[in-house]
C-alpha positions as CSV (number, residue, x, y, z in Angstrom):
1,M,57.1,5.7,32.6
2,K,53.5,4.9,31.6
3,K,53.2,8.2,29.7
4,T,56.4,7.4,27.7
5,I,55.1,3.9,26.7
6,I,51.7,5.4,25.7
7,A,53.4,8.1,23.6
8,L,55.6,5.5,21.9
9,L,52.6,3.2,21.2
10,A,50.6,6.1,19.8
11,F,53.5,7.2,17.5
12,N,53.9,3.7,16.3
13,C,50.1,3.3,15.6
14,V,50.1,6.6,13.6
15,A,53.1,5.4,11.6
16,M,51.5,2.0,10.9
17,G,48.2,3.6,10.0
18,E,49.6,5.8,7.3
19,T,49.5,4.6,3.7
20,A,53.0,3.4,2.9
21,P,54.5,5.2,-0.2
22,L,55.4,3.0,-3.1
23,T,59.0,1.7,-3.3
24,A,61.1,-0.5,-5.5
25,D,59.9,-3.5,-3.5
26,D,56.4,-3.0,-5.0
27,A,57.6,-3.8,-8.5
28,T,56.2,-6.8,-10.4
29,Y,59.5,-7.6,-12.0
30,S,63.1,-6.3,-11.4
31,I,66.6,-6.5,-12.6
32,Y,69.4,-5.4,-10.2
33,N,73.1,-4.8,-10.9
34,A,72.7,-5.7,-14.6
35,T,75.5,-7.3,-16.5
36,S,75.7,-8.4,-20.1
37,T,74.5,-11.8,-19.0
38,T,71.7,-10.6,-16.8
39,A,70.4,-7.8,-18.9
40,T,67.2,-9.6,-19.9
41,L,64.6,-11.1,-17.5
42,D,62.4,-13.7,-19.2
43,F,58.8,-14.1,-18.0
44,T,57.2,-15.8,-20.9
45,S,55.4,-18.1,-18.4
46,D,53.4,-15.1,-17.1
47,T,50.0,-15.2,-18.8
48,T,48.6,-12.1,-17.1
49,A,46.9,-9.7,-19.5
50,Y,48.4,-6.4,-18.2
51,T,46.4,-3.3,-18.9
52,A,49.1,-0.8,-17.7
53,M,52.8,-0.6,-17.2
54,T,55.4,1.6,-15.5
55,L,59.0,1.0,-16.5
56,T,61.6,2.5,-14.0
57,F,65.3,2.3,-14.3
58,R,68.5,3.6,-12.7
59,L,71.2,4.9,-15.1
60,K,74.9,4.6,-14.7
61,A,75.3,8.4,-14.6
62,D,78.7,9.1,-16.1
63,A,78.3,6.3,-18.7
64,F,74.9,7.6,-19.7
65,L,76.1,11.2,-20.0
66,S,79.1,10.0,-22.2
67,E,76.6,8.2,-24.4
68,L,74.3,11.2,-24.5
69,Y,77.1,13.4,-25.7
70,S,78.3,10.8,-28.2
71,C,74.9,10.3,-29.7
72,G,74.5,14.0,-30.4
73,Q,78.0,14.3,-31.9
74,N,77.8,11.2,-34.0
75,H,74.1,11.1,-34.8
76,T,73.5,7.7,-33.3
77,N,70.9,6.3,-30.9
78,A,71.3,4.0,-27.9
79,A,68.6,1.9,-26.2
80,L,68.2,2.2,-22.4
81,A,65.5,-0.1,-21.1
82,T,62.4,-1.9,-22.6
83,V,59.5,-4.2,-21.9
84,A,58.6,-6.6,-24.8
85,G,55.2,-8.1,-25.4
86,G,52.4,-8.3,-27.9
87,G,54.8,-8.4,-30.8
88,T,56.2,-5.0,-29.8
89,N,59.0,-3.5,-27.6
90,M,58.3,-0.4,-25.7
91,G,60.8,1.5,-23.6
92,M,63.2,4.5,-23.6
93,A,66.3,5.3,-25.5
94,I,68.8,8.1,-26.2
95,R,68.0,9.6,-29.6
96,Y,69.8,12.4,-31.5
97,N,67.8,15.4,-32.5
98,S,68.9,16.1,-36.1
99,S,71.8,15.6,-38.5
100,N,71.9,19.4,-38.5
101,N,72.9,19.8,-34.9
102,T,74.5,17.9,-32.0
103,L,71.5,17.7,-29.6
104,S,70.3,14.5,-28.1
105,S,67.8,13.5,-25.4
106,I,65.8,10.6,-23.8
107,Y,62.8,9.5,-25.8
108,A,60.0,7.0,-25.3
109,V,60.4,4.5,-28.2
110,H,58.8,1.4,-29.6
111,N,59.6,-1.2,-32.2
112,Q,57.3,-3.9,-33.6
113,S,60.1,-6.4,-34.3
114,N,59.9,-7.8,-30.8
115,N,63.6,-8.7,-30.7
116,A,64.5,-7.3,-27.2
117,A,67.6,-9.1,-26.0
118,N,70.8,-8.2,-24.1
119,G,71.3,-4.5,-24.7
120,A,67.6,-4.0,-25.7
121,E,68.6,-3.3,-29.3
122,G,66.2,-2.3,-32.0
123,L,64.1,0.4,-30.4
124,S,63.8,2.9,-33.2
125,T,60.5,4.8,-33.4
126,G,60.4,7.7,-31.0
127,F,57.1,9.2,-29.8
128,G,58.3,11.7,-27.2
129,P,58.3,13.6,-25.0
130,T,59.8,16.4,-27.1
131,S,59.6,18.8,-24.2
132,W,60.2,18.2,-20.5
133,T,59.1,20.5,-17.7
134,T,62.0,21.1,-15.3
135,T,62.1,21.7,-11.6
136,L,65.1,22.3,-9.3
137,N,64.6,21.4,-5.7
138,G,60.8,21.7,-6.2
139,S,60.7,25.0,-8.1
140,T,59.9,25.2,-11.8
141,I,62.8,26.7,-13.7
142,S,62.4,25.9,-17.4
143,S,61.4,23.5,-20.2
144,T,64.0,21.3,-21.7
145,S,63.9,19.8,-25.2
146,A,67.4,18.2,-25.2
147,F,69.2,16.8,-22.2
148,S,72.5,17.2,-24.0
149,G,72.0,20.9,-23.2
150,M,72.3,20.1,-19.5
151,L,75.7,18.5,-19.8
152,E,77.6,21.7,-18.6
153,T,75.0,22.3,-15.8
154,W,75.6,18.7,-14.6
155,G,79.4,19.2,-14.6
156,Y,80.1,16.7,-17.4
157,N,83.7,16.8,-18.7
158,T,84.1,15.4,-22.2
159,I,87.8,14.6,-21.5
160,T,87.5,12.8,-18.2
161,Q,83.9,11.6,-18.9
162,K,83.1,12.4,-15.3
163,S,80.3,14.6,-13.9
164,N,78.9,16.0,-10.7
165,V,75.9,13.7,-10.8
166,S,75.3,11.1,-8.1
167,E,71.9,9.6,-9.2
168,M,69.9,9.4,-12.4
169,L,66.5,7.6,-12.5
170,C,63.9,7.4,-15.3
171,S,60.3,6.2,-15.7
172,L,57.8,5.6,-18.5
173,V,54.2,5.3,-17.5
174,Y,51.7,3.8,-20.0
175,G,48.3,2.2,-20.3
176,A,47.0,-0.1,-23.0
177,T,44.1,2.1,-23.9
178,D,45.9,5.4,-23.6
179,A,46.7,7.6,-26.6
180,G,50.1,8.4,-24.9
181,G,52.0,8.2,-21.7
182,Q,54.0,10.1,-19.2
183,C,57.8,10.2,-18.7
184,Y,59.8,11.2,-15.6
185,F,63.5,11.8,-15.1
186,T,65.2,12.5,-11.7
187,V,68.8,13.8,-11.5
188,V,70.5,14.3,-8.1
189,M,73.7,16.2,-7.9
190,D,76.7,15.5,-5.6
191,N,75.7,18.7,-3.6
192,G,72.1,17.5,-3.1
193,D,70.4,19.6,-5.7
194,R,67.6,17.6,-7.3
195,Y,66.2,18.1,-10.8
196,E,62.8,16.6,-11.7
197,F,61.8,16.4,-15.3
198,S,58.4,15.3,-16.6
199,G,56.8,15.2,-20.1
200,A,54.0,13.6,-22.0
201,T,54.4,11.4,-25.1
202,T,52.8,12.7,-28.2
203,N,52.0,9.6,-30.2
204,T,48.6,7.8,-30.5
205,Y,50.3,4.4,-30.7
206,K,48.8,1.8,-28.3
207,F,50.7,-1.1,-26.8
208,S,49.2,-4.5,-26.1
209,Y,49.9,-6.1,-22.7
210,T,48.4,-9.4,-23.5
211,D,51.7,-11.2,-24.0
212,I,54.5,-9.5,-22.1
213,T,57.6,-11.7,-22.4
214,N,60.6,-9.9,-20.9
215,L,62.2,-6.9,-19.3
216,S,65.5,-5.9,-20.9
217,V,68.2,-3.2,-20.3
218,N,71.4,-1.9,-21.9
219,S,73.7,-3.0,-19.1
220,A,76.4,-0.6,-20.2
221,L,74.1,2.3,-19.3
222,V,71.5,0.9,-16.9
223,S,72.2,-0.8,-13.6
224,D,68.7,-1.5,-12.2
225,A,65.3,-1.8,-13.8
226,L,61.7,-2.3,-12.5
227,M,58.4,-3.1,-14.1
228,F,55.2,-2.2,-12.3
229,S,51.9,-3.7,-13.6
230,S,50.1,-0.4,-13.1
231,K,50.1,3.3,-14.1
232,L,52.0,5.1,-11.4
233,S,51.1,8.7,-10.6
234,G,53.8,11.4,-10.7
235,S,54.0,11.4,-6.9
236,D,54.3,7.6,-6.9
237,V,57.2,7.8,-9.4
238,V,59.0,10.3,-7.3
239,S,58.5,8.0,-4.3
240,V,59.9,5.0,-6.1
241,H,62.8,7.0,-7.4
242,S,63.5,8.2,-3.9
243,S,63.3,4.7,-2.5
244,M,66.1,3.6,-4.8
245,M,68.4,6.3,-3.5
246,V,67.7,6.7,0.3
247,P,66.5,4.4,3.2
248,E,62.8,3.6,2.9
249,P,60.3,5.5,5.2
250,T,59.7,2.3,7.3
251,T,63.4,2.2,8.2
252,A,63.3,5.9,9.1
253,T,60.2,5.3,11.3
254,L,61.9,2.5,13.2
255,S,64.9,4.6,13.7
256,L,62.8,7.4,15.2
257,L,61.1,4.9,17.5
258,A,64.5,3.6,18.7
259,L,65.8,7.1,19.4
260,A,62.6,8.0,21.3
261,G,63.0,4.9,23.4
262,L,66.7,5.7,24.1
263,A,65.8,9.3,25.1
264,A,63.1,8.0,27.5
265,R,65.5,5.6,29.1
266,R,68.1,8.3,29.6
267,R,65.5,10.5,31.3
268,R,64.6,7.8,33.7
269,K,68.2,7.5,34.8
């Protein structure tokens, strides 16, 4: 009995001593279950002079893929999510590649009109990434320049506008003094296959964080959005993306402790 209690306490201490991975709960600001009336979160009263930002959002997979296909076919763009401040909007959008083809992809974008509102309209100037490194279940498989080229791989049907995708999450990481930023895109299939994309922005444009005023999303394509007031590493982004899809590690730890306790009780009987 004493050995069982000691083992459980030791396991618990180890779990508590580990550095907890970042999750959605660590975000500075958040929008959940966005609708047309809740697509913008106003925080003009926040006077913090932020020096870094990570924008993370969950896409409505089939709606996003339909828009991705449409933007390539019709040569249009569609905003996804943005943070406004310092006279400028910065975020991510779907942009078509060229009037000479039907390709489209996700780009980091900015606009100096500072008119972010419901739908995050007005983001027009793209600065990358123009190429994304692709991994499938942890193994590098290729580089991707246009996500519209992945539509067939993801099982998207242009007639039913349905796909085999269960989760899509995206992040833009940027610092006020940086010459560019990092972008990440996670796609999880119904069968559990997980694609991870990463790419660097190519523009020397710098964003001011001295007057961030709101977080805004296109509620037709985005369900949840988070803003972190720091530059997340690639592993942190993966951790946050995962926390938005599966139970957090703390919950898993408690479950293991409960199972261990139940097993010990059965052995005593």
